[in-house]
C-alpha positions as CSV (number, residue, x, y, z in Angstrom):
1,M,112.9,138.6,65.0
2,A,109.5,136.8,64.0
3,T,111.4,134.1,61.9
4,L,113.8,133.7,65.3
5,N,110.6,133.3,67.2
6,H,109.4,130.6,64.8
7,L,112.2,128.7,64.4
8,A,113.2,128.6,68.3
9,P,110.3,125.7,68.9
10,Q,111.7,123.9,66.2
11,T,115.2,124.1,67.7
12,A,113.7,123.1,70.8
13,T,111.9,120.2,69.3
14,K,115.0,118.8,67.6
15,K,116.9,118.9,70.8
16,K,114.3,117.0,72.5
17,R,114.4,114.2,70.0
18,S,118.2,114.1,69.8
19,F,117.9,113.5,73.6
20,S,115.3,111.1,73.4
21,D,117.3,109.0,70.6
22,N,120.5,109.1,72.8
23,Q,118.8,107.5,75.7
24,R,117.2,105.1,73.5
25,L,120.5,104.0,72.2
26,A,122.0,104.1,75.5
27,K,119.5,102.0,76.9
28,Q,120.0,99.4,73.6
29,K,123.6,99.3,74.2
30,S,123.0,98.2,77.9
31,Y,120.6,95.9,76.9
32,E,123.0,94.2,74.4
33,K,125.5,93.9,77.1
34,Q,123.3,92.0,79.5
35,A,122.5,89.6,76.5
36,K,125.6,87.4,77.1
37,R,124.7,87.3,80.9
38,K,121.1,87.3,81.0
39,K,119.4,84.3,82.8
40,V,116.1,84.2,81.5
41,K,113.3,82.8,83.8
42,L,112.2,79.3,83.4
43,E,108.6,80.1,82.9
44,D,109.3,82.6,80.2
45,L,111.4,80.0,78.5
46,A,108.5,77.5,78.8
47,I,106.4,79.8,76.9
48,F,108.8,80.6,74.6
49,T,109.3,77.1,73.6
50,Q,106.0,75.9,73.1
51,Q,105.1,79.2,71.0
52,L,108.1,78.1,68.9
53,A,107.0,74.5,68.5
54,A,103.6,75.5,67.7
55,M,104.5,77.6,65.1
56,L,106.8,75.3,63.5
57,E,104.3,72.4,63.7
58,A,101.9,74.8,61.8
59,G,104.8,75.0,58.9
60,L,106.4,78.1,59.4
61,P,110.1,78.3,58.7
62,L,112.5,78.5,61.8
63,V,113.7,82.2,61.0
64,G,110.2,83.3,60.5
65,A,109.0,81.8,63.7
66,L,111.9,83.8,65.6
67,E,111.2,86.6,64.1
68,A,107.2,87.0,65.1
69,L,108.5,85.6,68.6
70,E,111.0,88.3,68.7
71,E,108.1,90.8,68.4
72,Q,105.9,89.3,71.0
73,L,108.5,89.5,73.8
74,E,108.5,92.1,76.6
75,D,111.5,91.5,77.7
76,P,114.3,93.6,75.7
77,V,117.3,91.8,76.6
78,F,115.5,88.4,75.5
79,Q,114.1,90.1,72.3
80,I,117.8,90.9,71.4
81,I,119.3,87.4,72.5
82,V,116.3,85.9,70.1
83,R,116.9,88.4,67.5
84,N,121.0,87.6,67.3
85,V,119.8,84.2,67.4
86,R,117.7,84.6,64.3
87,N,120.4,86.6,62.6
88,E,122.9,83.8,63.0
89,V,120.1,81.0,61.9
90,S,119.8,83.5,58.9
91,A,123.5,83.2,58.0
92,G,123.5,79.3,58.2
93,R,124.5,78.2,61.6
94,P,122.4,75.3,63.3
95,F,119.8,76.7,66.0
96,S,121.2,74.6,68.8
97,E,124.7,76.3,68.3
98,C,123.4,79.7,68.1
99,C,121.4,79.1,71.3
100,A,124.8,77.9,72.9
101,D,126.2,81.4,72.6
102,Y,123.8,82.5,75.2
103,P,124.3,79.5,78.2
104,R,122.6,81.7,80.6
105,A,119.6,82.2,78.5
106,F,119.4,78.5,77.3
107,P,120.2,75.7,79.3
108,N,122.2,72.8,78.5
109,L,118.9,70.6,78.6
110,F,117.5,73.2,75.7
111,I,120.4,73.0,73.6
112,S,120.7,69.5,73.7
113,M,117.3,68.8,72.8
114,T,117.3,71.2,69.8
115,A,120.3,69.5,68.6
116,A,118.7,66.0,68.6
117,G,115.8,67.4,67.2
118,E,117.7,68.8,64.4
119,A,119.5,65.8,64.0
120,S,116.4,63.8,63.6
121,G,114.2,66.1,61.7
122,G,111.8,66.5,64.6
123,L,112.5,69.7,66.1
124,A,108.9,70.9,66.5
125,E,107.9,67.8,68.2
126,I,111.1,67.6,70.4
127,L,110.5,71.3,71.2
128,D,107.1,70.4,72.2
129,K,108.5,67.8,74.7
130,T,111.0,70.4,76.1
131,A,108.3,72.9,76.9
132,S,106.1,70.4,78.7
133,Y,109.1,69.2,80.7
134,F,109.9,73.0,81.3
135,E,106.0,73.6,82.6
136,E,106.2,70.3,84.8
137,T,109.4,71.8,86.3
138,V,108.0,75.4,86.9
139,K,104.8,74.0,88.5
140,L,107.0,71.7,91.0
141,V,109.1,74.8,91.8
142,K,106.2,76.9,92.4
143,Q,104.7,74.2,94.7
144,V,107.6,74.1,96.9
145,K,108.3,78.0,97.0
146,G,104.2,78.2,98.1
147,A,104.7,76.4,100.9
148,M,108.0,78.1,102.1
149,V,106.7,81.6,101.4
150,Y,104.1,81.6,104.0
151,P,106.0,80.4,107.2
152,I,108.8,82.5,106.1
153,V,106.6,85.7,105.9
154,V,104.8,85.1,109.1
155,I,108.4,84.7,111.0
156,G,109.8,87.6,109.5
157,M,106.9,89.7,110.4
158,A,107.1,88.4,114.0
159,I,110.8,88.8,114.2
160,A,110.0,92.6,113.1
161,L,107.3,93.2,115.5
162,V,109.1,91.7,118.5
163,N,112.5,94.2,117.5
164,V,110.0,97.1,117.4
165,L,108.5,96.1,120.8
166,L,111.9,95.7,122.6
167,I,113.6,98.8,120.8
168,F,110.9,101.2,120.8
169,V,107.9,100.1,123.4
170,I,109.9,98.4,126.4
171,P,112.2,101.4,127.2
172,V,108.5,103.6,127.7
173,F,107.6,100.9,130.1
174,A,111.4,100.8,131.5
175,E,111.1,104.7,132.5
176,M,108.0,104.4,134.1
177,F,109.0,101.4,136.5
178,D,112.1,103.3,137.0
179,S,109.7,105.5,139.0
180,F,108.2,102.7,141.1
181,G,111.7,102.5,143.1
182,G,111.1,98.8,143.6
183,E,112.9,96.0,142.3
184,L,111.1,94.5,139.4
185,P,110.4,90.7,138.4
186,K,113.1,88.8,137.0
187,P,111.5,88.3,134.1
188,T,110.6,92.0,133.5
189,Q,114.4,92.9,134.4
190,L,115.6,90.4,131.8
191,L,113.3,91.7,129.1
192,I,114.5,95.6,129.7
193,S,118.3,94.2,130.0
194,L,117.5,92.4,126.5
195,S,115.8,96.0,125.3
196,D,118.5,97.8,126.3
197,F,121.2,95.7,124.7
198,L,119.2,95.8,121.2
199,K,119.0,99.5,121.5
200,S,122.9,99.8,121.9
201,Y,124.0,96.9,119.3
202,I,121.3,96.6,116.8
203,L,123.5,97.8,113.7
204,L,126.2,95.8,115.1
205,L,124.0,92.7,115.2
206,L,122.7,93.3,111.9
207,A,126.4,94.0,110.3
208,G,127.3,90.5,112.1
209,A,124.0,88.7,110.6
210,Y,124.7,90.1,107.3
211,G,128.5,88.9,107.5
212,I,127.6,85.3,108.8
213,F,124.8,84.9,106.0
214,W,127.7,86.1,103.3
215,L,130.1,83.7,104.9
216,I,127.6,80.8,104.4
217,Q,126.8,81.7,100.8
218,K,130.5,81.6,100.1
219,F,130.6,78.4,101.7
220,I,127.7,76.7,100.2
221,A,129.4,78.1,97.0
222,T,132.4,75.7,97.3
223,P,132.0,71.6,96.5
224,K,132.3,71.0,100.2
225,G,129.7,73.4,101.0
226,R,127.5,72.1,98.7
227,V,127.8,68.5,100.1
228,V,127.4,69.8,103.6
229,K,124.5,71.9,102.7
230,D,122.9,68.9,100.7
231,S,123.5,66.2,103.7
232,L,122.2,68.8,106.1
233,I,119.0,69.3,104.4
234,L,118.3,65.8,103.8
235,K,118.4,65.2,107.7
236,L,115.6,67.9,108.3
237,P,112.1,66.2,109.4
238,V,109.9,67.0,106.6
239,V,111.9,69.4,104.6
240,G,114.4,66.7,103.9
241,D,112.0,64.2,102.6
242,L,110.4,67.2,100.4
243,A,114.0,68.1,98.8
244,R,114.8,64.4,98.4
245,K,111.5,63.7,96.3
246,V,111.6,67.0,94.2
247,N,115.2,65.5,93.3
248,L,113.9,62.4,92.4
249,S,111.0,63.7,90.2
250,R,113.7,66.3,88.5
251,F,116.3,63.2,88.1
252,C,113.4,61.0,86.3
253,R,111.9,63.6,84.4
254,T,115.3,65.2,82.7
255,Y,116.5,61.6,82.2
256,A,113.7,60.4,80.7
257,I,112.6,63.3,78.4
258,L,116.7,63.3,77.3
259,M,116.5,59.4,76.3
260,R,113.0,60.2,74.6
261,S,114.6,62.8,72.3
262,G,117.2,60.4,71.1
263,V,120.3,62.4,73.3
264,P,123.4,59.8,73.9
265,I,122.9,58.3,77.3
266,L,126.3,59.9,78.7
267,R,125.5,63.3,77.4
268,T,122.0,62.6,79.0
269,L,123.5,62.0,82.3
270,E,126.1,65.0,81.7
271,I,122.8,67.1,81.9
272,V,121.2,65.3,84.4
273,A,123.7,65.8,86.8
274,S,124.2,69.7,86.0
275,A,120.3,70.1,86.0
276,S,120.0,68.5,89.3
277,G,121.7,71.0,91.6
278,N,122.1,68.3,94.4
279,T,125.6,66.4,95.0
280,Y,123.9,62.9,95.9
281,V,122.2,62.9,92.1
282,E,125.6,64.1,90.7
283,K,127.6,61.6,92.4
284,A,125.1,58.9,91.2
285,C,125.4,60.4,87.5
286,K,129.2,60.1,87.4
287,E,129.1,56.2,88.8
288,I,126.5,55.5,86.2
289,S,128.6,57.3,83.2
290,K,131.2,54.9,84.5
291,H,129.4,51.9,85.0
292,I,128.1,52.0,81.4
293,N,131.3,52.8,80.0
294,Q,132.2,49.0,81.5
295,G,129.1,47.5,79.9
296,G,126.6,47.8,83.0
297,Q,123.1,49.2,83.3
298,V,121.5,52.4,85.2
299,S,119.7,49.9,87.9
300,D,122.9,48.3,89.1
301,V,124.2,51.4,90.3
302,L,120.8,52.9,91.5
303,A,120.3,49.4,93.6
304,N,123.6,50.5,95.3
305,D,122.7,54.0,96.3
306,P,120.9,54.6,99.1
307,Y,119.6,58.1,98.3
308,F,117.3,56.5,95.6
309,P,114.4,54.3,97.1
310,P,113.5,51.0,96.2
311,M,110.4,51.6,94.2
312,L,112.9,53.6,91.6
313,K,115.4,51.1,91.6
314,H,112.5,48.3,90.8
315,M,111.0,50.4,88.0
316,A,114.5,51.0,86.3
317,R,115.3,47.3,86.2
318,A,111.9,46.7,84.7
319,G,112.5,49.4,82.3
320,E,115.6,47.8,81.2
321,K,114.3,44.4,80.7
322,T,111.0,45.8,78.7
323,G,113.2,48.4,76.7
324,N,111.2,51.0,77.8
325,V,113.1,53.0,80.6
326,D,112.2,56.5,79.7
327,G,108.4,55.4,80.1
328,M,108.9,53.7,83.3
329,L,110.8,56.9,84.6
330,I,108.3,59.3,83.6
331,K,105.6,57.4,85.3
332,V,108.1,57.3,88.9
333,A,108.3,61.1,88.0
334,D,104.6,61.7,87.8
335,F,104.4,59.6,91.1
336,Y,106.7,61.7,93.2
337,D,105.1,65.0,91.8
338,S,102.0,63.8,93.4
339,E,104.0,62.9,96.5
340,V,105.4,66.5,96.5
341,D,102.1,68.0,96.2
342,N,100.3,66.0,99.2
343,L,103.5,66.9,101.2
344,V,103.3,70.2,100.6
345,K,99.9,70.6,101.3
346,A,100.6,68.6,104.5
347,L,103.2,70.6,105.6
348,T,101.4,74.3,105.1
349,S,98.0,72.6,107.3
350,L,101.2,71.6,109.9
351,M,103.0,74.9,109.9
352,E,99.6,77.0,110.6
353,P,99.3,75.8,114.3
354,I,103.0,75.8,114.7
355,L,103.3,79.5,113.9
356,I,100.4,80.5,115.6
357,L,101.7,78.7,118.7
358,F,104.9,80.3,118.4
359,L,103.6,83.8,118.1
360,G,101.4,83.6,121.1
361,V,104.2,81.9,123.4
362,V,106.7,84.8,122.1
363,I,104.3,87.8,122.1
364,G,102.4,86.6,125.4
365,S,105.8,86.3,127.0
366,I,106.8,89.6,126.3
367,V,103.4,91.0,127.4
368,M,103.1,89.0,130.6
369,A,106.7,90.2,131.7
370,M,105.9,93.9,131.2
371,F,102.8,93.4,133.1
372,M,104.0,91.7,135.9
373,P,105.1,94.6,137.7
374,I,101.6,96.1,137.3
375,F,100.2,93.0,138.8
376,Q,102.5,93.1,141.6
377,L,102.2,96.8,142.2
378,S,102.0,97.0,145.9
379,S,105.3,95.1,146.5
380,V,107.0,96.9,143.7
381,V,106.3,100.4,144.5
382,G,108.4,101.8,147.1
383,G,110.2,98.3,147.8
């Protein structure tokens, strides 16, 4: 009996370990399934690329560098991706081909840059340039997102507050006004009617809003929808100018970094088009490819495209004459980055008074409409 009592805790411990091992294996299988469709954050990829470049520069073999980075990664799915790439590289496959097996994790630009680095024998230098490009892109995206977050949060909170007032607060006042027995002022009647409408149809309105949002997303995913979206954004005041400068900066920097790394020009244009995410830039890249195949130059196409400003056209032409197109475009990209920074600051400072005015008008109108019957109490009570 004592022996059975002694064995019971050991059996329970083994069961717990077995259950824990099964959980770990299930998680591992789930991570491995996600590896092919995992999209790595650009910020994480920039850090990975920078560390890999530093290790290769220090003389560490590629397989050893990947093994060291695999241990440092916190994202379990990205860790599996790096482990699989390391195993393939150990088997003799080129690093760029191994990364190409995971297109969601490694973008075309990264794959083309590593292929160029392997061909030239300067993989560490190329990866360092790629990491710098990723860092600049992350910085630019954060600037734009930072400018958009504040107004979106404030407007969202304002909409939520107005809905709470209309659905929960206004009906209390409406019941009190009904006891007066008189005719309410027109603004108050309109507000109470709006409150009754929202109380009755709020779920239907939310479902309709979600349906419209879903349809818009589906439309934007189509080629025609992308053209419509980009043209509408371009026409927006301030926001259109901001989006255009961001796209021009990305075009110049991507083109320059790929050309500087020795990627063939037609492949460069293909990557620039896919990395831009903008139909105007994609169309220009296709025209440039056709023009170059016919013996022309980049500046010839840019000069006839109204999306590209004169300064970019002149800088590209000057770069072609001096044989330093990539250097000129890097300067243009830096200029537009500075312009975006200034525009974001101006937009942020401009949005604050506009949002305050908007909130004041909306909330003030609701408060005034609800207190008007109280101000006119003598004429409302008893008719």
